[in-house]
C-alpha positions in Angstrom: 107.3 87.8 63.0 106.8 89.3 66.3 108.6 92.1 67.8 110.4 92.4 70.7 108.1 94.5 72.9 104.9 92.0 71.9 107.3 89.1 73.1 108.2 91.2 76.4 104.7 91.7 76.9 103.5 88.2 77.0 106.8 87.2 79.1 105.6 90.0 81.7 102.2 88.5 81.2 103.1 84.4 81.7 104.6 85.5 85.2 102.0 87.7 86.5 103.8 91.1 86.0 101.0 93.2 84.5 100.5 95.8 87.1 103.3 98.7 86.0 104.5 101.6 88.3 105.4 103.9 86.3 105.8 108.0 85.3 107.3 107.7 81.4 109.4 109.3 79.0 110.0 109.5 75.5 112.2 106.7 75.7 109.9 104.7 77.6 107.2 105.1 75.0 107.9 102.6 72.8 108.0 99.6 74.9 104.6 100.8 76.6 102.8 101.0 73.0 100.7 98.3 72.0 99.7 97.2 76.0 97.6 94.6 76.5 94.6 95.2 77.8 95.1 92.8 80.9 98.1 95.0 82.3 97.1 97.8 84.8 99.7 100.9 84.3 99.7 103.0 87.8 101.0 106.5 86.8 103.0 108.4 89.5 103.9 112.2 89.3 107.0 111.4 91.1 109.5 108.8 90.8 110.2 108.5 94.2 106.4 107.7 94.4 106.6 105.8 91.8 108.8 103.4 93.7 107.3 103.4 97.1 103.4 102.5 96.0 105.6 99.5 94.2 107.5 98.9 97.2 104.3 98.5 99.1 102.8 96.6 96.6 105.3 93.8 96.2 105.3 93.5 100.1 101.7 93.2 100.4 101.8 90.5 97.1 105.1 88.5 97.8 105.7 88.8 94.2 107.9 90.6 91.7 106.2 94.2 90.7 107.6 95.9 87.2 108.7 99.9 87.7 109.3 101.4 84.7 111.0 104.6 85.3 112.7 107.1 82.8 116.3 107.1 81.8 118.9 108.7 83.6 117.3 111.1 85.5 113.6 109.5 86.1 116.0 106.6 87.8 118.3 109.3 89.7 114.5 110.5 91.1 113.6 107.2 92.4 116.5 105.9 94.1 115.9 107.5 97.5 112.7 104.9 97.4 114.9 102.2 96.4 117.1 102.2 99.7 113.6 101.3 101.3 113.0 98.1 98.9 116.6 97.1 99.2 116.2 96.5 102.8 113.2 95.3 102.6 113.9 92.8 100.4 111.1 93.8 98.0 111.6 92.0 94.5 111.0 94.9 92.2 112.0 95.0 88.4 112.9 98.2 87.2 112.9 99.0 83.9 114.2 102.1 82.3 114.1 103.6 78.6 117.7 104.5 76.9 118.5 106.6 73.4 118.4 105.0 70.3 121.4 102.5 70.4 123.3 104.7 67.7 123.2 107.6 70.0 124.2 106.4 73.5 128.4 106.9 72.9 127.8 110.6 71.5 125.8 111.4 74.7 123.0 112.6 73.0 120.4 114.2 75.5 118.3 111.4 77.2 121.1 108.6 76.8 121.8 107.3 80.3 125.3 107.2 80.3 127.1 103.7 81.8 123.3 103.0 82.8 124.2 99.8 84.3 126.4 101.2 86.7 124.3 104.3 87.7 121.8 102.2 90.2 124.3 100.3 91.9 125.2 99.2 94.6 121.6 99.7 95.5 120.6 96.8 92.7 121.1 93.0 92.9 121.5 92.7 89.3 122.1 95.6 86.3 122.0 94.8 83.1 121.6 96.6 79.5 121.0 94.4 76.3 124.0 93.8 73.9 121.8 93.6 71.1 117.9 93.7 70.1 117.7 89.7 70.1 119.2 90.1 73.6 116.4 92.2 75.3 113.6 89.0 76.0 116.4 87.1 77.7 117.6 90.2 79.9 113.8 90.9 81.3 113.4 87.6 82.0 117.0 87.6 84.1 115.8 90.9 85.6 112.5 89.1 86.9 114.7 85.9 87.8 117.1 88.0 89.7 114.5 90.0 91.5 112.9 86.8 92.7 115.9 84.4 93.4 117.4 87.0 95.6 114.3 89.2 97.0 116.8 92.5 95.6 115.7 95.0 93.1 117.2 94.6 89.2 117.3 97.2 86.7 117.1 96.9 83.2 118.3 99.5 80.5 117.0 99.1 77.7 117.3 101.2 73.9 114.1 102.4 73.1 114.8 101.5 69.2 115.1 97.6 70.4 111.2 97.5 71.2 110.1 97.1 67.2 112.4 95.2 66.2 111.5 92.2 65.1 113.2 88.4 66.2 112.7 84.7 64.9 110.2 83.1 66.5 113.1 80.5 67.3 114.1 83.0 70.5 110.6 82.2 71.8 112.0 79.6 74.2 114.4 81.7 75.7 111.3 83.3 77.7 109.5 80.3 78.0 111.1 79.0 81.7 111.2 78.9 85.2 113.4 79.2 87.2 112.5 78.4 91.3 115.3 78.0 94.6 114.4 75.5 97.7 116.9 76.2 100.3 116.1 73.4 103.0 118.4 72.4 105.5 119.3 69.2 106.0 118.3 66.5 108.6 121.6 67.0 110.8 121.6 70.9 110.9 117.7 70.6 112.0 118.8 68.1 114.6 121.4 70.2 116.2 119.0 73.4 116.1 116.7 71.6 117.9 119.5 69.9 120.5 120.4 73.8 121.3 117.5 75.1 121.8 116.1 72.3 124.3 119.3 72.0 126.5 119.5 75.7 126.6 118.6 77.0 130.3 116.8 80.4 129.5 116.6 80.9 125.4 114.9 83.6 123.7 113.5 84.2 120.6 113.9 87.2 117.9 111.8 87.7 114.9 112.6 90.5 112.3 110.6 91.1 109.0 111.3 88.4 106.8 109.4 86.4 109.1 105.9 88.4 108.0 107.0 88.8 104.5 107.3 84.8 104.0 103.6 84.5 105.1 104.6 83.5 108.7 103.3 85.2 111.2 101.0 82.7 112.7 103.8 80.3 112.4 105.7 82.5 114.5 102.9 82.7 117.3 102.7 78.8 117.3 106.5 78.5 117.9 106.7 81.1 120.5 103.9 79.6 122.5 105.3 75.7 121.8 108.6 76.7 123.6 107.0 79.5 126.2 109.6 81.7 125.6 110.0 85.2 125.7 109.9 86.8 121.9 111.7 90.0 120.7 111.1 91.9 117.5 114.8 93.0 115.5 115.3 96.4 115.8 114.3 98.8 113.3 111.7 97.0 111.9 109.9 96.9 108.9 107.2 94.5 109.2 105.5 93.1 112.5 106.2 89.2 113.0 104.7 88.7 116.3 101.7 90.2 118.3 102.5 92.9 120.0 100.2 92.1 122.6 101.0 89.0 123.2 101.7 87.7 126.8 105.0 86.5 125.4 106.0 89.7 123.4 108.7 91.7 125.3 109.1 94.5 122.5 111.2 96.0 120.1 114.8 95.3 120.7 116.7 99.2 121.1 118.7 99.8 117.9 121.9 100.4 119.9 124.5 97.7 120.0 125.2 97.8 124.0 120.9 98.7 125.0 120.2 95.4 122.9 122.7 93.3 124.3 121.4 94.7 127.8 117.6 93.9 126.7 118.9 90.2 126.3 120.8 89.9 129.6 120.0 86.5 131.1 119.2 84.5 127.9 122.0 82.0 126.9 120.9 81.2 123.3 119.0 84.0 121.9 117.5 82.3 118.2 117.3 85.2 115.3 114.5 83.6 112.8 114.3 86.4 109.7 116.4 89.1 110.6 119.9 90.5 110.3 122.1 90.3 113.3 121.4 93.5 114.0 119.9 97.0 111.8 121.4 99.1 114.3 120.8 102.5 113.9 122.2 105.5 116.7 125.8 104.4 117.8 125.3 103.1 121.1 128.8 100.7 121.8 128.9 97.7 123.7 129.0 94.4 123.8 127.3 92.9 120.9 126.2 89.9 123.1 125.2 89.9 127.1 127.9 87.8 128.7 127.4 83.8 128.8 125.0 84.1 126.0 125.0 82.2 122.0 123.6 83.0 119.3 122.2 81.7 116.0 120.6 82.9 113.3 118.9 81.4 110.8 118.0 83.4 108.0 117.5 82.9 103.6 118.9 86.2 102.9 122.9 84.6 102.7 124.3 88.6 102.9 122.7 89.2 106.0 124.1 85.8 107.2 128.2 86.8 106.1 128.0 90.7 107.5 127.0 89.7 110.9 129.2 90.8 113.7 128.8 88.0 115.7 126.5 84.3 116.2 126.2 81.4 114.3 124.0 81.3 110.7 122.3 78.7 108.7 121.2 80.3 105.3 117.8 78.5 104.9 114.1 79.2 104.7 112.9 79.9 108.4 110.0 78.2 107.2 111.1 75.0 107.4 113.2 75.3 110.7 110.1 76.6 112.2 108.1 73.6 111.4 111.2 71.3 112.5 111.2 72.7 115.9 107.7 72.5 116.2 108.1 68.6 116.1 111.4 67.8 117.3 110.9 69.5 120.7 108.1 68.5 123.0 105.7 71.5 124.0 106.8 73.6 127.5 104.3 74.1 130.1 102.4 77.7 129.4 100.2 80.1 131.1 96.5 79.3 130.7 94.1 81.7 130.2 94.1 85.2 127.3 97.2 85.1 125.0 96.8 89.0 124.9 97.4 91.5 127.4 95.7 95.5 127.6 97.1 98.9 126.5 98.3 100.9 129.2 95.9 104.7 129.2 97.3 107.2 127.1 99.6 109.8 127.9 97.4 113.1 128.0 99.1 116.0 125.8 98.4 119.6 127.3 98.2 121.9 124.1 97.1 119.1 121.2 96.4 115.5 121.3 99.6 113.2 122.5 100.4 110.7 119.7 99.4 107.9 122.3 96.1 109.2 122.5 95.7 109.2 118.8 97.3 105.7 118.5 94.4 104.6 121.2 91.3 105.9 118.9 93.2 103.9 116.2 92.8 100.8 118.5 89.4 101.6 119.1 88.2 102.5 115.9 89.6 100.1 113.0 88.9 96.8 112.7 91.3 94.3 113.5 92.7 93.6 110.2 93.5 97.1 109.4 97.1 97.2 107.4 98.9 100.0 108.9 101.4 102.1 107.0 103.7 104.0 109.3 105.8 107.1 109.0 105.9 109.1 111.8 109.4 108.2 113.2 108.8 110.7 116.4 106.0 108.3 117.6 107.3 105.1 117.7 107.7 104.3 121.5 103.9 106.2 121.5 102.9 104.0 118.6 104.1 100.3 120.2 102.4 101.4 123.9 99.1 101.6 122.4 98.9 99.8 119.0 97.3 96.4 119.3 98.5 94.2 116.3 97.2 90.5 115.8 97.3 89.4 112.2 100.0 89.5 109.5 100.7 92.3 107.2 99.4 94.8 109.5 102.5 96.9 110.1 104.6 98.6 106.9 107.3 100.9 108.0 110.4 102.2 105.8 113.1 99.6 106.1 115.8 102.1 105.4 115.0 104.7 106.7 114.0 106.6 104.0 111.6 109.3 104.0 108.3 109.3 101.3 107.7 106.0 101.3 104.3 106.3 103.4 102.1 107.8 101.4 102.6 105.9 97.9 103.4 101.8 99.8 100.0 102.7 101.6 98.6 103.3 97.8 100.4 100.2 97.0 99.5 98.5 99.4 95.7 98.7 98.8 96.0 98.1 95.5 97.3 94.3 96.4 95.0 94.0 99.1 91.5 95.3 98.5 90.1 93.2 100.9 91.9 94.7 103.9 91.3 98.4 104.8 94.7 100.5 104.8 95.7 103.4 106.8 98.4 105.5 106.6 100.3 106.9 109.4 102.5 109.9 108.5 104.6 113.1 110.2 104.2 115.9 108.4 108.2 116.2 107.9 107.8 113.0 105.8 104.3 114.0 104.2 106.2 116.3 101.8 108.4 113.8 100.5 105.8 111.8 98.9 102.8 114.5 98.7 102.1 113.6 94.8 100.3 110.5 95.7 98.0 112.1 96.8 96.7 112.6 93.2 97.5 108.8 92.6 95.3 107.9 95.2 92.4 110.0 93.8 93.0 109.3 90.2 92.2 105.5 90.7 90.1 105.9 93.8 92.7 104.0 96.4 90.5 103.2 99.4 93.7 104.5 101.7 92.8 107.2 105.2 95.9 109.2 105.4 96.1 110.7 108.7 98.8 113.5 109.0 100.3 113.8 112.3 101.2 117.3 112.0 103.8 118.6 114.8 105.7 121.6 113.0 109.2 119.5 113.5 111.5 117.6 112.8 110.5 115.4 116.0 113.0 112.4 115.4 116.0 114.9 113.9 115.3 117.3 117.4 115.8 113.6 119.3 118.7 113.1 117.3 120.3 116.1 118.2 119.8 115.8 121.9 121.6 112.8 121.1 124.8 114.0 119.3 125.1 116.9 121.5 123.8 119.5 119.2 120.4 120.5 120.5 120.9 124.0 118.5 121.3 122.8 115.0 118.7 125.0 112.5 116.3 123.2 110.2 114.4 121.4 111.7 111.1 123.0 112.2 108.5 123.2 109.5 105.3 124.7 110.6 102.8 126.6 108.9 101.5 123.6 106.3 98.2 122.9 105.7 97.7 119.6 104.2 93.7 119.6 103.9 94.6 122.1 101.3 97.0 120.2 99.5 95.2 117.3 99.6 92.1 119.2 98.0 94.0 120.3 95.3 95.1 117.0 94.4 91.4 115.7 94.6 91.1 113.7 98.1 88.5 115.1 100.3 90.6 116.2 103.7 89.4 117.6 107.1 91.6 118.8 109.9 90.5 117.6 113.6 91.6 118.5 117.2 90.0 116.9 119.6 89.7 113.1 120.9 86.3 112.8 120.2 86.1 114.7 116.6 89.4 112.3 115.9 87.3 109.4 116.8 83.9 110.3 114.7 86.2 111.2 111.7 88.2 107.5 111.7 84.7 105.8 112.7 83.3 107.1 109.3 84.3 105.4 105.8 84.9 106.2 101.9 84.7 104.7 99.1 87.8 106.3 98.2 90.9 108.4 99.6 90.7 110.8 102.3 92.9 112.6 104.2 92.7 113.5 107.9 94.8 116.0 109.8 95.6 116.1 113.7 97.9 118.4 115.3 99.9 116.6 118.3 102.1 117.2 121.0 105.9 116.9 120.2 107.7 113.3 121.2 110.7 111.3 120.6 111.0 107.7 119.4 112.0 106.4 122.6 
């Protein structure tokens, strides 16, 4: 009779979950035994890095990804990275080994006490099978829950379950599919189109879910068809619209008052594929400008329910975009080149200004490069200089949790070998996921890691000024040489200083990973 392990492997293969990101402990070995040759196991040296790689992979593929963690301790190590995956709406399927069933109650070593509660409220679903025969069904539920709700799920499995033999009659339990369709009805579409068409000065706001769903080009068509000023929702983890397009007005500020002021004069604000809104720094004020109304279109029912203002339509934004394109006549648009140019970069005094670094990236890297960015103090410089015109070009930690950039870049590169991948990482951020360099070297993942070194938690110093606490300790981190660290993990590395030297290094190509360290002047996010 087939074992639980064999049935689970067959189910995972049938559902294309054959790339596993993990760091195994003793409880996980029985699941990994007899793994078919069609599977690929990607080892990370820390569970936070493991989950970060899987997050990048899931975002780049749009598909569920399996993560294998170790009991309570390993699951706990991954929780910081899990916050980013939750807000990126990454469909991760987290599995963790549990002690044998007879030892859980007496809390034997490596027992995951209260396993189903450990990862809540971060995961959307958490479970532990009631018996060995329930493992295949529970695994299927974990996959379907992650896929349907686009939120990580968690399954703890006692390790003695995997070798249990099951009656073949249980096989149909996992031989099934679950699909979701969420299209608005004709009346809802007609009403929305009429409101947009009747508005005096409507505005578009796109969120990261637009890029996640592969609607980047559709968003451009809609903005051009309606000839509307277009913003990206605050705190973006993906870029849903070209940032040099003549209709692009920028990334909305992440404070209530400044965001409202930015949208002043627009009577209708149509938000597609974004929460309303992901605020960050607390700057109170009106949620919307005087005389404005807001309509949100999102597949995320939770985001619709928790919004503090506006009307919400829980529906597929792609269907709504198509309807608006067909139901509203095209407005007159300006002729000529739809893209503008970047301004001259600011020059640094004692080191390169981040704008000079980003101008070098813009000028030397292929147009379809996918950038994984975790340099939080250089946001303003980034958007001033970069020219991103393709979907899937920008990935950022969705919850602001540090440690995303290095591992996520590896996941993106593994998922999209057809595109160049470059990680822009601050020196403060790099330390949180530094062990990812070993995985990059081990699997020869072709990623360029660009480390911006200013010897400080720059964003934290900016917040210190914002909060009136400029004299707090713990913001200086000078003296770290990332080239030596990278070489210790097996990644070729170099340190550059000037603009010409940086551009020369960026133009060079490598078959595997490489790291470039560049000293930069301290800047602020805004």
